[in-house]
KEPA-508854 format. One record per residue: x, y, z of N, C-alpha, C in turn; residue in one letter; residue number from 1. Coordinates in steps of 0.2 Angstrom, whole numbers, plus 5000, padded with zeros to 4 digits. Each point is the difference from the previous one (the first is absolute). Layout:
<pts>
PT n_X n_Y n_Z ca_X ca_Y ca_Z c_X c_Y c_Z code pos
PT X Y Z X Y Z X Y Z A NUM
...
</pts>
This chain:
<pts>
PT n_X n_Y n_Z ca_X ca_Y ca_Z c_X c_Y c_Z code pos
PT 4680 5339 5005 4995 5000 5006 5002 5004 5006 M 1
PT 4996 5004 5002 5002 5005 5006 5000 4996 5006 T 2
PT 5003 5002 5005 5000 4997 5007 4993 5000 5002 S 3
PT 4996 5006 4999 4993 5000 5003 4996 4995 4997 Q 4
PT 5001 4999 4993 4996 4995 4997 5002 4993 5002 A 5
PT 5006 4999 5001 5002 4993 5002 4998 4998 5007 A 6
PT 4999 5005 5004 4997 4999 5007 4993 5000 5000 D 7
PT 4997 5002 4995 4992 5000 5000 4997 4994 5002 G 8
PT 5001 4994 4997 4996 4994 5001 5001 4998 5008 P 9
PT 5006 5000 5002 5002 4998 5007 4996 5005 5005 E 10
PT 5000 5006 4998 4996 5005 5005 4993 4998 5000 T 11
PT 4997 4999 4994 4993 4998 5000 4998 4994 5004 V 12
PT 5005 4994 4999 4999 4994 5004 5000 5002 5007 V 13
PT 5005 5004 5002 5001 5001 5008 4994 5004 5002 A 14
PT 4997 5004 4996 4994 5004 5002 4994 4995 5001 S 15
PT 5000 4996 4995 4994 4995 5001 5001 4995 5006 R 16
PT 5006 4998 5001 5001 4996 5006 4999 5003 5006 R 17
PT 5001 5007 5001 5000 5003 5006 4992 5002 5002 S 18
PT 4996 4998 4995 4993 5001 5002 4997 4995 5005 K 19
PT 5003 4995 5001 4998 4995 5005 5003 5002 5007 L 20
PT 4995 5000 5004 5002 5002 5007 5003 4993 5003 T 21
PT 5004 5001 5006 5002 4994 5003 4995 4996 5003 P 22
PT 4994 5003 5002 4994 4996 5002 4997 4995 4994 E 23
PT 5000 5004 4994 4997 4996 4995 5005 4995 4997 R 24
PT 5006 5001 5000 5005 4995 4999 5000 4994 5004 E 25
PT 4999 5001 5007 4999 4995 5005 4994 4996 4998 Q 26
PT 4995 5003 4998 4994 4996 4998 5001 4995 4995 E 27
PT 5004 5002 4995 5002 4996 4994 5004 4994 5003 F 28
PT 5005 5002 5004 5004 4994 5003 4996 4995 5004 Y 29
PT 4996 5003 5004 4996 4995 5004 4996 4996 4996 D 30
PT 4997 5002 4994 4996 4996 4996 5004 4995 4996 A 31
PT 5006 5002 4998 5004 4995 4997 5002 4994 5005 V 32
PT 5002 5002 5006 5002 4994 5005 4994 4996 5002 L 33
PT 4994 5003 5000 4994 4996 5002 4998 4996 4994 E 34
PT 5001 5002 4994 4998 4995 4995 5005 4995 4999 Q 35
PT 5006 5001 5002 5005 4994 5000 4998 4995 5005 I 36
PT 4998 5003 5006 4998 4995 5006 4994 4996 4997 R 37
PT 4995 5003 4997 4994 4997 4998 5000 4995 4994 E 38
PT 5004 5003 4995 5000 4996 4994 5007 4998 4997 C 39
PT 5005 5002 5004 5007 4998 4997 5003 5005 4996 G 40
PT 5007 5000 4999 5003 5005 4996 4999 4999 4993 Y 41
PT 4999 4994 4997 4999 4998 4993 4993 5003 4998 E 42
PT 4995 5000 5004 4994 5003 4999 4999 5007 5000 A 43
PT 5005 5003 5003 4999 5008 5001 5001 5003 4994 L 44
PT 4996 5005 4998 5000 5004 4994 4999 5007 5002 T 45
PT 5003 5004 4995 4999 5007 5001 4992 5002 5000 M 46
PT 4997 4996 4995 4993 5002 4999 4996 4999 5007 E 47
PT 5002 4994 5003 4996 4999 5007 5002 5005 5005 G 48
PT 5006 5002 5000 5001 5005 5005 4997 5007 4998 V 49
PT 5000 5001 4994 4996 5007 4998 4993 4999 5002 A 50
PT 4997 4994 4999 4993 5000 5001 4998 5000 5008 A 51
PT 5005 4997 5004 4998 5001 5007 5002 5006 5003 S 52
PT 5004 5004 4997 5002 5007 5003 4996 5006 4996 T 53
PT 4996 4998 4995 4996 5004 4996 5005 5006 4997 R 54
PT 5004 4997 4996 5005 5005 4996 5000 4997 4993 C 55
PT 5004 5003 4996 5001 4998 4993 5006 4996 5000 S 56
PT 5001 4995 4995 5006 4996 4999 5006 5005 4998 K 57
PT 4998 5005 4996 5005 5004 4998 5004 5004 5006 S 58
PT 4996 5001 5005 5003 5003 5006 5005 4995 5003 T 59
PT 4999 4994 5001 5004 4995 5003 5006 4999 4995 L 60
PT 4999 4999 4994 5006 4999 4995 5004 5007 5000 Y 61
PT 4997 5005 5001 5004 5006 4999 5005 5001 5007 R 62
PT 4997 4998 5005 5004 5000 5007 5005 4994 5000 Q 63
PT 4997 4994 4998 5005 4994 5001 4999 4996 4993 W 64
PT 5005 5000 4997 5000 4998 4993 4998 4992 4999 K 65
PT 5002 4996 5005 4999 4993 4999 4997 4997 5007 T 66
PT 4997 4994 5000 4998 4997 5006 5005 4999 5005 K 67
PT 5006 4997 4998 5005 4999 5005 5002 5007 5003 P 68
PT 5001 5005 4996 5002 5007 5003 4994 5002 5005 Q 69
PT 4994 4999 4999 4995 5002 5004 5000 4996 5007 F 70
PT 5001 4993 4999 5000 4996 5006 5006 5001 5004 V 71
PT 5006 5002 4997 5006 5001 5004 4999 5007 5004 A 72
PT 4997 5005 4997 4998 5006 5003 4996 4999 5006 A 73
PT 4994 4996 4999 4996 4998 5005 5003 4997 5006 A 74
PT 5004 4995 4999 5004 4996 5005 5005 5005 5004 L 75
PT 5003 5004 4996 5005 5005 5004 4996 5005 5004 R 76
PT 4994 5002 4998 4996 5005 5004 4997 4997 5006 S 77
PT 5000 4993 5000 4997 4997 5006 5005 4997 5004 N 78
PT 5007 5002 4999 5005 4997 5004 4999 5001 5007 R 79
PT 5000 4995 5004 4999 5001 5008 5005 4995 5003 C 80
PT 5006 5001 5002 5004 4996 5003 4998 4997 5006 P 81
PT 5000 4994 5001 4997 4996 5006 5005 5001 5006 R 82
PT 5006 5001 4999 5005 4999 5005 5003 5007 5003 F 83
PT 4997 5006 4997 5002 5006 5002 4998 5001 5008 T 84
PT 5005 5003 5003 4999 5002 5007 5002 4994 5005 G 85
PT 5001 4994 4998 5002 4995 5004 5007 5001 5003 I 86
PT 5001 5001 5007 5006 5001 5003 4999 4998 5007 D 87
PT 5002 4993 5002 4998 4998 5007 5007 5001 5004 T 88
PT 5005 5001 4997 5006 5001 5004 5005 4994 4999 G 89
PT 4997 4995 4997 5005 4994 4998 4998 4997 4993 S 90
PT 5005 4997 4997 4998 4997 4993 4995 4994 5001 L 91
PT 5001 4996 5005 4995 4994 5001 4993 5003 5001 A 92
PT 4999 5005 5004 4994 5003 5001 4997 5003 4993 G 93
PT 5004 5004 4997 4998 5003 4993 4998 4995 4996 D 94
PT 5003 4994 4999 4998 4995 4995 4994 4997 5002 L 95
PT 4999 4999 5007 4993 4997 5002 4995 5005 4998 R 96
PT 5001 5006 5001 4994 5005 4998 4999 5000 4993 E 97
PT 5006 5000 4996 4999 5000 4993 4996 4994 4998 A 98
PT 5001 4994 5003 4996 4994 4998 4993 5001 5002 A 99
PT 4998 5003 5005 4993 5001 5002 4997 5005 4995 R 100
PT 5004 5005 4998 4997 5005 4995 4999 4997 4993 A 101
PT 5005 4996 4998 4999 4996 4994 4994 4995 5000 A 102
PT 5000 4997 5005 4994 4995 5001 4993 5003 5000 G 103
PT 5000 5006 5003 4993 5004 5000 4999 5002 4993 E 104
PT 5005 5003 4997 4999 5002 4993 4998 4994 4995 W 105
PT 5003 4994 5001 4999 4995 4996 4993 4997 5000 S 106
PT 4997 5001 5006 4993 4997 5001 4995 5005 4999 T 107
PT 5002 5006 4998 4995 5005 4998 4997 4999 4994 A 108
PT 4993 5000 4999 4997 4999 4994 5002 5004 4994 R 109
PT 5001 5006 5000 5002 5004 4995 5007 4999 4997 D 110
PT 5004 4998 5005 5007 4999 4998 5001 4993 4997 S 111
PT 4997 4995 5002 5001 4994 4997 4996 4999 4993 T 112
PT 4994 5003 5000 4997 5000 4993 5004 5004 4995 Q 113
PT 5003 5005 5002 5004 5004 4995 5006 4996 4998 L 114
PT 5003 4997 5004 5006 4996 4998 4998 4994 4995 L 115
PT 4994 4997 5002 4997 4994 4996 4998 5003 4994 Q 116
PT 4998 5006 4999 4997 5003 4994 5005 5000 4995 G 117
PT 5007 5001 5002 5005 5001 4994 5002 4993 4997 F 118
PT 4999 4994 5004 5001 4994 4997 5007 4999 4996 G 119
PT 5000 4997 4994 5006 4999 4997 5003 5007 4996 N 120
PT 4995 5005 5000 5002 5006 4996 5006 5003 5003 A 121
PT 5001 4999 5006 5006 5004 5003 5007 4997 4998 V 122
PT 4999 4993 4998 5007 4997 4997 5001 5002 4993 M 123
PT 4995 5002 4997 5000 5001 4992 5001 5007 4999 Q 124
PT 4998 5005 5004 5001 5007 4998 5005 5003 5005 D 125
PT 5006 5002 4997 5005 5003 5004 4998 5006 5003 K 126
PT 4996 5004 4997 4998 5007 5003 4996 4999 5006 E 127
PT 4995 4995 4999 4996 4999 5006 5004 4996 5006 L 128
PT 5005 4996 4998 5004 4997 5005 5004 5005 5004 Q 129
PT 5003 5005 4996 5003 5005 5004 4996 5005 5004 Q 130
PT 4994 5001 4998 4995 5004 5004 4998 4996 5006 A 131
PT 4999 4994 5000 4999 4996 5006 5006 5000 5005 L 132
PT 5006 5000 4997 5006 5000 5004 5000 5007 5004 R 133
PT 4999 5005 4996 5000 5007 5002 4995 5001 5006 D 134
PT 4994 4998 4999 4994 5001 5004 5000 4995 5006 A 135
PT 5001 4994 4999 4999 4995 5005 5006 4997 5003 L 136
PT 5006 5000 4997 5005 4996 5002 5006 5005 5003 V 137
PT 5002 5004 4996 5006 5004 5001 4999 5004 5007 E 138
PT 4994 5003 5001 4999 5004 5006 5001 4996 5006 P 139
PT 4998 4993 5000 5000 4996 5006 5008 4997 5000 E 140
PT 5003 4999 4995 5007 4998 5000 5004 5006 5003 V 141
PT 4999 5006 4998 5003 5006 5003 4999 5000 5008 A 142
PT 4994 4999 5002 4999 5000 5007 5004 4995 5004 E 143
PT 5000 4994 4997 5003 4994 5003 5008 5001 5001 L 144
PT 5002 5003 4995 5007 5002 5000 5002 5005 5005 R 145
PT 4995 5005 5001 5001 5005 5006 5001 4996 5006 K 146
PT 4995 4995 5001 5000 4996 5007 5007 4997 5000 M 147
PT 5002 4997 4995 5007 4996 5000 5005 5005 5002 I 148
PT 5000 5006 4997 5006 5005 5001 5000 5002 5007 D 149
PT 4994 5001 5003 5000 5002 5007 5002 4994 5004 R 150
PT 4999 4994 4999 5002 4994 5003 5008 5000 5000 G 151
PT 5003 5001 4994 5007 5000 4999 5003 5006 5005 I 152
PT 4997 5006 4999 5002 5006 5004 5000 4998 5008 E 153
PT 4995 4997 5002 5000 4998 5007 5004 4994 5002 R 154
PT 5004 4997 4995 5004 4995 5002 4997 4993 5001 G 155
PT 4993 4999 4997 4997 4994 5001 5002 4995 4995 E 156
PT 5002 5002 4995 5002 4995 4994 5006 5003 4996 I 157
PT 5004 4996 4998 5006 5002 4996 4997 5002 4993 A 158
PT 5003 5006 4997 4998 5002 4993 5001 4995 4995 A 159
PT 5005 4996 5001 5001 4995 4995 4997 4993 5001 D 160
PT 4995 5000 5004 4997 4993 5002 4997 4998 4993 H 161
PT 5001 4993 4999 4998 4998 4993 4992 4999 4999 P 162
PT 4996 5000 5006 4993 5000 4999 4997 5006 4999 A 163
PT 5003 5006 5001 4997 5006 5000 4997 5002 4993 L 164
PT 5003 4999 4994 4997 5001 4994 4994 4997 4998 P 165
PT 4998 4994 5004 4995 4996 4998 4994 5001 5004 F 166
PT 5000 5005 5005 4994 5001 5004 4994 5003 4996 V 167
PT 5001 5005 4996 4994 5002 4996 4997 4994 4996 P 168
PT 5004 4996 4997 4997 4995 4996 4997 4995 5004 A 169
PT 5002 4998 5006 4997 4996 5005 4993 5002 5002 Q 170
PT 5000 5007 5002 4993 5002 5003 4995 5002 4994 I 171
PT 5002 5003 4995 4996 5001 4995 4998 4994 4995 L 172
PT 5005 4996 5000 4999 4994 4995 4995 4995 5003 G 173
PT 5000 4999 5007 4995 4996 5003 4993 5002 4999 V 174
PT 4999 5007 4999 4993 5003 4999 4998 4997 4993 L 175
PT 5004 4999 4995 4998 4998 4994 5000 4992 4999 R 176
PT 5004 4997 5004 5000 4993 4999 4995 4996 5004 V 177
PT 4998 5002 5006 4996 4996 5004 4993 4999 4996 R 178
PT 4997 5005 4997 4994 4998 4997 5001 4994 4994 P 179
PT 5005 5000 4997 5002 4995 4995 5001 4993 5003 L 180
PT 5003 5000 5006 5002 4994 5003 4994 4997 5004 L 181
PT 4996 5004 5004 4996 4998 5005 4992 5002 4998 E 182
PT 5000 5005 4995 4993 5002 4999 4997 5005 5005 G 183
PT 5004 5003 5004 4998 5005 5004 5005 5006 5001 T 184
PT 4998 5005 5002 5005 5006 5001 5004 5000 5006 Y 185
PT 5006 5003 4999 5004 5001 5006 4998 5005 5004 A 186
PT 4996 4998 5005 4998 5005 5005 5005 5002 5005 D 187
PT 4998 5005 5005 5005 5003 5005 5002 4994 5004 A 188
PT 4996 4995 5002 5003 4995 5004 5005 4996 4997 S 189
PT 4998 4998 4994 5005 4996 4996 5007 5003 4998 Y 190
PT 4999 5006 4999 5006 5004 4998 5005 5001 5006 L 191
PT 4996 5001 5006 5004 5001 5006 5004 4994 5002 T 192
PT 4996 4994 4999 5003 4994 5002 5006 4998 4995 E 193
PT 4999 5002 4994 5005 4999 4995 5007 5004 5002 F 194
PT 4999 5007 5002 5005 5004 5002 5004 4997 5006 V 195
PT 4996 4997 5005 5003 4997 5006 5004 4994 4998 E 196
PT 4997 4996 4996 5003 4993 4998 5005 5000 4995 A 197
PT 5000 5005 4995 5004 5000 4995 5005 5006 4999 V 198
PT 4997 5006 5000 5004 5006 4999 5005 5002 5006 V 199
PT 4997 5000 5006 5004 5002 5006 5006 4994 5001 L 200
PT 4998 4994 5000 5006 4995 5000 5005 5001 4995 P 201
PT 4998 5001 4994 5005 5001 4995 5005 5006 5001 A 202
PT 4997 5005 5004 5004 5006 5001 5003 5000 5007 L 203
PT 4999 4994 5003 5003 4999 5007 4997 5005 5005 G 204
PT 4994 5001 5000 4997 5005 5004 4995 4996 5005 L 205
PT 5000 4994 5000 4995 4996 5005 5003 5001 5007 T 206
</pts>
């Protein structure tokens, strides 16, 4: 088999994939996430997305071979870190602002419905789980770590303070836990109070 022959199928696939414009791709991604909000991840089908976007199933399968791959791509395309740009000049101030931003996101209809739509699937599908971490968790953790690093550089807190590694788990964890414990979302007021009463004292920043 010649090199040209060997490269042929890949070249054809690349050519087919390149026919989708970024705008058309985003239409597919938006349709995927909207169907998850409305029907849940388990009920999402390639057929349903194809119908809502007026394309053929083969187009979707050619671009994204499986449903988890499709959903993962949609999540990554809509990555929007909530904590970007927060820099108040102090670690305590940054964490308060992060709490407000997280609370506002938590109570937004689209955000909460999307998370609810994944249900137990996220615990059973490793690819989906990784996509959620990439799109919704890691960007926030990275921003929180930047806040902490700035606080260390300013001398507000020691780099080896034992509570520092748990700050992301505290702030992001309460977003997930409060609906289970109290049947309501962790809004900006609740998260700000949580930071004041729990996170800042643990860091010695009160």
